[in-house]
C-alpha positions as CSV (number, residue, x, y, z in Angstrom):
1,M,94.6,90.9,119.2
2,T,97.8,89.8,117.6
3,H,101.0,89.7,120.0
4,P,104.0,89.3,118.1
5,D,107.6,89.8,119.5
6,L,108.2,92.6,116.9
7,L,105.8,95.1,115.0
8,V,107.6,96.8,112.1
9,V,105.6,99.9,110.9
10,G,106.7,100.6,107.4
11,G,107.2,98.3,104.6
12,G,110.2,100.2,102.6
13,P,113.6,98.7,102.4
14,A,114.4,99.6,106.1
15,G,111.3,97.9,107.6
16,L,111.5,94.8,105.2
17,A,115.1,94.2,106.0
18,T,114.4,94.7,109.8
19,A,111.5,92.1,109.5
20,L,113.7,89.7,107.4
21,H,116.5,89.9,109.9
22,A,114.2,89.4,112.8
23,A,112.4,86.4,111.4
24,R,115.5,84.7,110.8
25,A,116.7,85.2,114.2
26,G,113.3,83.6,115.5
27,L,111.3,86.5,116.3
28,D,107.6,86.5,115.7
29,T,107.4,89.7,113.5
30,V,104.5,91.5,111.6
31,V,104.8,94.4,109.2
32,A,102.3,97.1,108.9
33,E,102.2,98.7,105.5
34,P,99.3,100.4,103.8
35,R,100.6,100.7,100.4
36,P,100.4,97.6,98.0
37,A,103.8,96.3,96.6
38,P,105.7,97.2,94.9
39,V,106.3,100.7,96.6
40,D,108.0,103.4,94.7
41,K,109.7,106.5,96.0
42,A,111.6,109.4,94.7
43,C,114.9,107.8,94.8
44,G,118.5,108.0,93.2
45,E,118.3,104.4,92.7
46,G,122.1,103.6,92.9
47,L,123.1,101.1,95.5
48,M,126.7,101.7,96.7
49,P,128.9,98.7,97.2
50,G,128.0,98.5,101.0
51,A,124.4,98.2,100.1
52,V,124.9,95.5,97.6
53,R,127.1,93.5,100.3
54,A,124.2,93.9,102.9
55,L,121.6,92.5,100.3
56,T,124.1,89.6,99.5
57,A,124.5,88.8,103.1
58,L,120.7,88.5,103.2
59,G,121.0,86.0,100.3
60,L,119.1,88.5,98.0
61,H,119.8,89.0,94.3
62,V,118.4,92.2,93.0
63,P,118.5,92.7,89.1
64,G,120.2,95.8,88.0
65,H,123.0,97.6,86.1
66,P,126.6,97.4,87.5
67,L,128.1,100.7,88.7
68,T,131.8,100.9,88.7
69,G,132.4,104.5,90.4
70,I,131.1,108.0,90.8
71,R,131.8,111.0,88.4
72,Y,131.4,114.7,89.2
73,V,130.5,117.1,86.4
74,Q,130.6,120.7,86.3
75,G,130.5,122.5,83.0
76,H,133.8,121.2,81.2
77,R,135.3,119.8,84.5
78,R,134.9,116.3,85.5
79,V,136.5,114.0,87.8
80,Q,135.7,110.3,88.7
81,A,136.6,107.7,91.1
82,E,136.3,104.0,90.8
83,F,135.0,101.7,93.5
84,R,138.2,99.9,94.6
85,H,137.0,96.6,95.7
86,E,133.3,96.0,94.5
87,Q,130.8,97.3,92.2
88,G,127.6,99.2,93.1
89,L,124.3,98.4,91.4
90,G,121.7,100.6,89.7
91,V,118.5,99.2,90.8
92,R,114.8,100.4,90.1
93,R,113.3,101.2,93.4
94,T,110.3,98.9,92.7
95,D,112.7,96.0,91.9
96,L,114.4,96.4,95.2
97,H,111.2,96.5,97.0
98,R,109.7,93.5,95.2
99,T,112.6,91.4,96.1
100,L,112.7,92.2,99.7
101,H,108.8,92.0,100.1
102,R,108.9,88.4,98.6
103,A,111.7,87.5,101.0
104,V,109.7,88.6,103.7
105,L,106.7,86.9,102.7
106,D,108.7,83.7,102.1
107,A,110.1,84.1,105.5
108,G,106.4,83.7,106.9
109,V,106.2,87.4,108.0
110,P,102.5,88.9,107.5
111,V,102.4,92.2,105.9
112,L,99.1,93.9,107.2
113,P,97.6,96.7,105.0
114,L,97.5,99.1,107.9
115,R,98.4,102.6,108.5
116,V,99.9,103.4,112.0
117,D,100.0,107.1,113.3
118,G,99.9,106.7,117.1
119,V,101.3,104.0,119.6
120,R,101.0,103.7,123.3
121,Q,103.8,101.8,125.2
122,D,104.0,100.6,128.8
123,A,106.7,98.3,130.6
124,T,105.9,95.3,128.7
125,G,104.7,96.2,125.1
126,V,103.5,98.6,122.5
127,T,100.0,98.9,121.4
128,V,98.4,100.5,118.2
129,P,95.1,101.9,119.4
130,G,92.1,100.6,117.4
131,A,94.1,98.1,115.3
132,G,94.2,95.2,117.6
133,L,97.9,94.9,117.5
134,R,100.1,94.8,120.3
135,A,103.9,93.6,120.2
136,R,106.7,93.5,122.9
137,W,108.8,96.0,120.6
138,L,107.9,98.3,117.9
139,V,110.3,99.4,115.1
140,A,109.3,102.7,113.3
141,A,110.5,102.4,109.8
142,D,107.9,105.0,108.4
143,G,110.2,107.2,106.5
144,L,111.5,110.7,106.3
145,H,108.5,112.2,107.8
146,S,107.7,109.5,110.3
147,P,104.1,109.7,111.8
148,V,105.3,107.8,114.8
149,R,108.3,110.1,115.5
150,R,106.0,113.0,115.0
151,A,103.2,111.5,117.3
152,L,106.0,111.1,120.0
153,G,107.2,114.5,119.7
154,L,110.8,113.3,118.9
155,G,111.6,115.4,115.9
156,R,114.4,118.1,116.3
157,E,114.3,121.4,114.3
158,T,116.8,121.8,111.4
159,R,118.4,125.1,110.6
160,T,119.6,124.6,107.1
161,A,117.7,125.5,103.9
162,P,115.4,122.6,103.0
163,R,116.3,120.4,100.2
164,Y,114.1,118.3,97.8
165,G,114.5,115.5,95.5
166,L,112.9,114.9,92.3
167,R,113.1,111.9,89.9
168,R,112.1,110.7,86.5
169,H,113.3,108.0,84.1
170,Y,114.2,108.2,80.6
171,A,114.4,105.4,77.9
172,V,117.9,106.1,76.6
173,P,121.0,103.9,76.7
174,P,123.4,104.9,79.8
175,W,126.5,106.5,78.5
176,S,128.5,105.6,81.5
177,A,128.9,102.8,84.1
178,H,129.4,105.6,86.9
179,V,126.8,107.6,88.7
180,E,127.1,111.0,87.1
181,V,126.6,113.8,89.7
182,H,126.3,117.1,87.7
183,W,126.8,120.2,89.7
184,G,124.5,123.3,88.9
185,P,124.0,126.8,90.2
186,D,121.4,125.7,92.6
187,A,121.0,121.9,92.4
188,E,122.6,118.5,91.6
189,A,121.5,116.2,89.0
190,Y,122.1,112.5,89.6
191,V,122.2,110.0,86.5
192,T,122.0,106.4,87.3
193,P,122.4,103.7,84.6
194,L,119.4,101.2,85.4
195,G,119.4,98.9,82.4
196,P,120.4,98.8,78.8
197,E,117.7,101.4,77.7
198,L,117.1,103.1,80.8
199,V,118.7,105.7,83.0
200,G,117.4,107.6,86.2
201,V,117.6,111.2,86.7
202,A,117.3,112.6,90.2
203,L,117.5,116.5,91.1
204,L,118.5,117.4,94.5
205,T,117.6,121.3,94.9
206,T,116.5,123.9,97.3
207,R,114.4,125.5,94.6
208,R,110.7,125.0,94.3
209,A,110.4,124.7,90.7
210,P,109.1,122.2,87.9
211,Y,111.5,119.4,87.3
212,D,111.9,120.4,83.5
213,T,112.7,124.0,84.5
214,Q,115.5,122.7,86.8
215,L,116.8,120.2,84.3
216,A,117.3,123.2,81.9
217,D,119.9,124.3,84.2
218,F,122.1,121.5,83.0
219,P,122.0,122.1,79.3
220,G,124.6,119.3,78.5
221,L,122.7,116.8,80.3
222,A,119.4,118.0,79.1
223,A,120.5,117.5,75.6
224,R,120.9,113.9,76.1
225,L,117.5,113.6,77.6
226,P,114.6,114.6,74.9
227,P,111.3,115.0,76.5
228,H,109.9,112.3,74.4
229,A,112.3,109.8,76.3
230,A,110.5,110.3,79.5
231,V,108.9,107.2,80.5
232,T,107.7,107.9,84.1
233,A,106.0,110.6,86.0
234,V,108.1,113.0,88.2
235,R,108.2,111.9,91.8
236,G,109.2,114.2,94.5
237,A,110.4,113.9,98.2
238,G,111.5,116.3,101.1
239,P,112.4,118.2,102.8
240,L,115.3,115.8,103.1
241,R,117.1,116.7,106.4
242,Q,115.4,115.1,109.3
243,R,116.6,115.0,112.8
244,S,115.5,112.7,115.6
245,R,116.1,113.2,119.3
246,T,116.9,109.3,119.8
247,R,116.7,106.2,118.1
248,V,115.4,104.4,121.1
249,H,112.2,105.5,123.1
250,G,111.5,102.9,125.7
251,R,110.2,99.9,123.5
252,I,110.0,101.9,120.2
253,L,113.1,101.9,118.0
254,F,113.6,103.8,114.6
255,V,115.5,102.7,111.6
256,G,116.0,103.9,108.0
257,D,114.8,107.6,107.3
258,A,112.7,107.6,110.3
259,A,115.9,107.5,112.5
260,G,117.4,110.6,111.1
261,Y,118.7,111.8,107.6
262,V,121.1,114.3,106.5
263,D,120.8,114.2,102.5
264,A,120.8,112.1,99.4
265,L,123.8,113.8,98.2
266,T,126.2,110.9,98.7
267,G,123.5,108.1,97.8
268,E,123.9,106.2,101.2
269,G,120.4,106.0,102.0
270,V,119.6,102.3,101.2
271,C,123.2,101.2,102.7
272,L,122.3,103.0,106.1
273,A,118.8,101.4,106.2
274,L,120.1,98.0,105.7
275,T,123.0,98.4,108.3
276,G,120.7,100.0,110.7
277,A,118.3,97.0,110.4
278,R,121.0,94.4,111.2
279,A,122.2,96.3,114.2
280,L,118.8,96.9,115.6
281,V,117.9,93.2,115.4
282,A,121.1,92.1,116.8
283,N,120.7,94.3,119.7
284,L,117.1,93.0,120.4
285,C,118.4,89.5,120.1
286,R,121.2,90.0,122.6
287,G,118.8,91.8,125.2
288,T,120.7,95.1,124.6
289,P,118.1,97.6,122.9
290,G,119.6,100.6,124.6
291,R,122.9,100.1,122.7
292,Y,121.3,100.3,119.4
293,D,121.4,104.1,119.6
294,A,125.3,104.1,120.1
295,D,125.7,101.6,117.4
296,W,123.5,103.5,114.9
297,S,125.6,106.7,115.7
298,R,129.0,104.7,115.2
299,A,127.8,103.3,112.0
300,T,126.4,106.5,110.4
301,R,129.1,108.8,111.9
302,R,131.2,109.0,108.5
303,Y,128.2,109.6,106.5
304,R,126.8,112.2,108.7
305,I,129.9,114.3,108.9
306,L,131.0,114.0,105.3
307,T,127.3,114.5,103.8
308,D,126.9,117.4,106.3
309,L,130.2,119.1,105.0
310,L,129.2,118.6,101.3
311,V,125.6,120.0,102.1
312,R,127.0,123.1,104.0
313,A,129.3,123.7,101.1
314,R,126.8,123.4,98.6
315,Q,124.7,126.2,100.4
316,Q,127.5,128.6,100.6
317,P,127.7,130.7,97.5
318,A,131.6,131.3,97.9
319,L,132.2,127.6,98.3
320,A,129.7,125.7,96.0
321,P,131.4,126.6,92.7
322,H,134.7,125.3,94.0
323,V,133.7,121.7,94.9
324,V,134.1,120.0,91.6
325,P,137.3,122.0,90.8
326,V,139.0,121.1,94.3
327,A,137.8,117.3,93.6
328,A,139.5,117.5,90.1
329,R,142.8,119.0,91.5
330,L,142.8,116.3,94.3
331,P,141.6,113.2,92.6
332,R,143.2,110.8,95.1
333,L,141.3,112.7,97.8
334,F,138.2,112.4,95.9
335,G,138.6,108.8,95.4
336,A,139.3,108.2,99.2
337,V,136.0,110.2,100.0
338,V,134.0,107.9,97.5
339,N,135.2,104.7,98.6
340,A,135.0,105.7,102.4
341,L,131.2,106.2,101.9
342,G,130.6,103.5,99.1
């Protein structure tokens, strides 16, 4: 039986960043991830400046397309805000995963092709039944619908209408260096430049309808995206909002989407995953794992409050049509919000 200091369940950005921080801190670390690399996911693929900083702090360079800010579009109305201090980066999810995965392997961390659905813990460690794995600590980085969180009964009911994400790529030249957020009647469409001849278009919606049907609700955008230019299949994810009762459960800690998630509307998922990974490992190394929950709450508070307010406004028929007009009338406030999140 393998007995590392840390077993990371899930090899997405949150899990791989946790493993990399842990290995560099001298912790004997193992990652369990059943999917072969690189792992793709329905994702907006826009890294905000905070995420770029976190990757740079890890010594990682990810190929991508520079992002200079955020633009909201609703019909003829538009408002945009520039990132004030640093640029963001449009990055294919597979490129991000490939970079993190290679760094983890280079750090000597084994990535085992193993699915973990249930765990047992006691006063000195955590065991994965039937897998021959036991570690002093286990980090659940296993995504929105975390099997570990579900097995431990740590999920919390959500009361808002479920929202889903759908993503596809188009071989067309980007027409802006901004992430464009198009506001429609029931959904938002996110356009992220990813390369000289590639954009990603993600839809966030409460409707259960085909991608092309929902894209048609944005006629100006759809006109730029001829069907023959689609170069990937549609990927989906959701429901997006997920709540967890805690980030620390004995010797089991949660990071990334598994720790709780509001919505992809503000594009902060990867930044939060990288920030959480750093805070989690720092607390383990200090011998203060119980403080990680408070650190996570403090680090994500601004994101959770602002994202929750935007999602609630989006789901109120009396408020949703006014989000972009209000932002256009108050461009300084819009810029402050963009930079507070980015």
